[in-house]
C-alpha positions as CSV (number, residue, x, y, z in Angstrom):
1,M,112.7,97.1,98.7
2,D,111.5,97.0,102.1
3,K,113.6,94.9,104.6
4,L,112.0,91.4,104.6
5,D,112.0,89.1,107.7
6,D,113.7,85.8,107.9
7,A,110.7,83.6,107.1
8,E,109.9,85.6,103.9
9,L,113.7,85.5,102.7
10,V,113.7,81.7,103.2
11,K,110.4,81.4,101.2
12,M,111.8,83.6,98.4
13,I,115.0,81.5,98.3
14,K,113.0,78.2,98.0
15,A,110.8,79.8,95.3
16,G,114.1,80.2,93.3
17,G,114.3,82.6,90.2
18,S,114.0,86.3,90.6
19,S,112.7,85.9,94.3
20,R,115.8,84.1,95.2
21,E,118.1,86.5,93.7
22,K,116.2,89.3,95.5
23,A,116.5,87.5,98.9
24,L,120.3,86.7,98.4
25,H,120.8,90.3,97.6
26,Q,119.3,91.6,100.6
27,I,121.1,89.1,102.7
28,Y,124.3,90.0,100.8
29,I,124.1,93.7,101.7
30,N,123.6,93.0,105.4
31,T,126.2,95.1,106.7
32,S,125.7,93.9,110.4
33,V,126.7,90.3,109.6
34,K,129.4,91.4,107.1
35,G,131.0,93.8,109.6
36,K,131.2,91.2,112.5
37,L,132.8,88.6,110.2
38,T,135.2,91.3,108.7
39,S,136.3,92.2,112.1
40,L,136.6,88.5,113.3
41,I,138.7,87.7,110.2
42,S,140.8,90.8,110.3
43,N,141.7,90.1,114.1
44,N,142.6,86.5,113.2
45,S,145.1,86.5,110.6
46,G,142.9,87.5,107.6
47,N,142.2,90.8,105.7
48,T,139.2,92.4,104.1
49,Q,139.5,90.2,100.9
50,D,139.4,87.1,103.0
51,A,136.3,88.5,104.9
52,E,134.5,89.1,101.5
53,D,135.3,85.7,100.2
54,I,134.2,83.8,103.4
55,Y,131.0,86.0,103.5
56,Q,130.2,85.0,100.0
57,E,130.9,81.3,100.7
58,A,128.8,81.3,103.8
59,I,126.0,82.8,101.8
60,I,126.3,80.0,99.4
61,V,126.0,77.4,102.2
62,L,123.1,79.3,103.5
63,D,121.3,79.2,100.1
64,R,122.3,75.5,99.6
65,N,121.1,74.5,102.9
66,I,117.8,76.4,102.7
67,R,117.1,74.7,99.1
68,D,118.0,71.1,100.3
69,G,115.8,71.7,103.3
70,H,118.7,71.5,105.9
71,Y,117.9,74.8,107.3
72,R,115.4,75.2,110.2
73,L,114.1,78.7,111.4
74,D,115.2,77.9,115.0
75,G,117.4,81.1,115.1
76,S,117.9,84.1,113.0
77,L,119.4,84.1,109.4
78,N,122.1,86.6,110.8
79,S,123.3,84.2,113.4
80,Y,123.2,81.4,111.1
81,L,125.4,83.2,108.5
82,Y,127.7,84.5,111.1
83,S,128.2,81.1,112.5
84,T,128.7,79.6,109.0
85,G,131.2,82.3,108.2
86,K,133.2,81.8,111.5
87,F,133.2,78.1,111.0
88,L,134.4,78.4,107.3
89,W,137.3,80.9,108.6
90,M,138.2,78.4,111.5
91,N,138.4,75.7,108.8
92,H,140.6,77.8,106.6
93,L,142.9,78.6,109.7
94,R,142.9,74.9,110.8
95,K,144.3,73.9,107.4
96,K,147.0,76.6,107.6
97,R,147.7,75.3,111.3
98,L,146.6,78.8,112.9
99,T,144.1,79.2,115.8
100,L,141.2,81.6,116.4
101,K,142.0,84.3,119.0
102,E,138.6,84.1,120.4
103,N,137.4,81.6,123.1
104,F,134.5,79.6,122.2
105,M,133.1,76.1,122.9
106,D,132.9,73.2,120.6
107,S,129.2,73.5,120.6
108,D,129.6,76.8,119.0
109,L,131.4,75.2,116.1
110,I,128.9,72.5,115.6
111,S,125.7,74.1,116.2
112,T,122.4,72.8,114.3
113,S,122.7,75.5,111.9
114,V,126.2,74.8,110.6
115,Q,126.6,71.3,109.2
116,P,130.4,69.9,109.2
117,D,129.6,67.7,106.3
118,K,129.2,70.8,104.2
119,I,132.6,72.2,104.7
120,L,134.1,73.4,101.3
121,M,137.3,71.9,100.0
122,S,140.6,73.6,100.2
123,D,141.8,76.2,97.9
124,E,144.4,73.9,96.3
125,K,141.7,71.2,95.6
126,K,139.3,73.9,94.2
127,K,142.0,75.2,91.8
128,Y,142.9,71.6,90.7
129,L,139.2,70.8,90.3
130,Q,138.8,74.2,88.2
131,T,141.5,73.1,86.0
132,L,139.8,69.8,85.3
133,L,136.6,71.4,84.8
134,S,138.0,73.8,82.1
135,K,138.8,70.6,80.0
136,L,135.0,69.9,79.9
137,G,134.0,72.7,77.9
138,Q,132.0,76.0,78.7
139,R,128.6,74.3,78.7
140,C,129.4,71.6,81.2
141,Q,131.3,74.2,83.4
142,N,127.9,76.3,83.6
143,I,125.9,73.4,84.2
144,L,128.0,72.2,86.9
145,E,128.6,75.5,88.5
146,L,124.8,76.3,88.6
147,W,124.0,72.8,90.0
148,Q,126.8,73.2,92.7
149,L,125.1,76.5,93.6
150,S,122.0,74.6,94.2
151,Y,120.0,75.8,91.3
152,S,117.0,73.5,90.3
153,M,117.1,71.7,87.0
154,D,114.2,74.1,85.8
155,E,116.3,77.1,86.6
156,I,119.4,75.7,84.8
157,A,117.4,74.9,81.9
158,Q,116.1,78.3,81.8
159,K,119.3,80.3,82.5
160,L,121.3,78.2,79.9
161,N,118.5,77.9,77.2
162,I,118.6,74.0,77.1
163,G,115.2,73.2,77.0
164,D,113.5,71.7,80.1
165,A,114.4,70.3,83.4
166,S,114.8,66.7,81.9
167,I,117.3,67.9,79.2
168,A,119.1,69.7,81.9
169,R,119.1,66.8,84.2
170,K,120.6,64.6,81.4
171,A,123.1,67.3,80.4
172,K,124.3,67.4,84.0
173,Y,124.6,63.6,84.3
174,D,126.6,63.7,80.9
175,C,129.0,66.4,82.3
176,Q,129.5,64.5,85.8
177,Q,130.2,61.5,83.8
178,Q,132.9,63.2,81.6
179,L,134.3,64.8,84.8
180,I,134.5,61.3,86.5
181,K,136.2,59.9,83.3
182,L,138.8,62.6,83.3
183,I,139.6,62.2,87.0
184,L,139.8,58.4,86.6
185,S,142.0,58.6,83.4
186,D,145.1,59.9,85.4
187,P,146.1,58.6,88.9
188,T,147.4,62.0,89.7
189,N,144.0,63.7,89.3
190,K,142.5,61.2,92.1
191,Q,145.5,61.9,94.4
192,E,145.2,65.6,94.0
193,L,141.4,65.6,94.9
194,E,141.7,63.2,98.0
């Protein structure tokens, strides 16, 4: 596959399905951004596995922001991805009360490409939420995971063989309600997720 430009990649991601998967694969194999993030993270209390995890999370954020219409083509996808990864790593370090060894301005942190409200939750909360999700059953886990990854209702219905988008939407709603009931059933759950 020829290397596609940023506008084509964004268009493919918005289109969904196999086009989206091809675009995300091309972004994922971009060794330039991955190498820069690995270097940044390795020089700042991290290792190559941390860099891999952050790179994948940055791609998820990029994908979600493109599909939700929050991404604008004012800069390159590479700089967006690097900024997102840098922001995610800084957030990780902040939670561990470590600091980044690189000098930068606050404006670098809160660029138009990185949305602070899109920061991912802490590892502890993720693990706790995953434990709660496992109590819902495999079907709900799959539906909520795909929805969290910004798959459309049509794509969820197709991937999980559950009819059409309206049935997938209803199933997602039912799964969310089950999860809410589970969280509210025990005060400890709510405290763990705050």
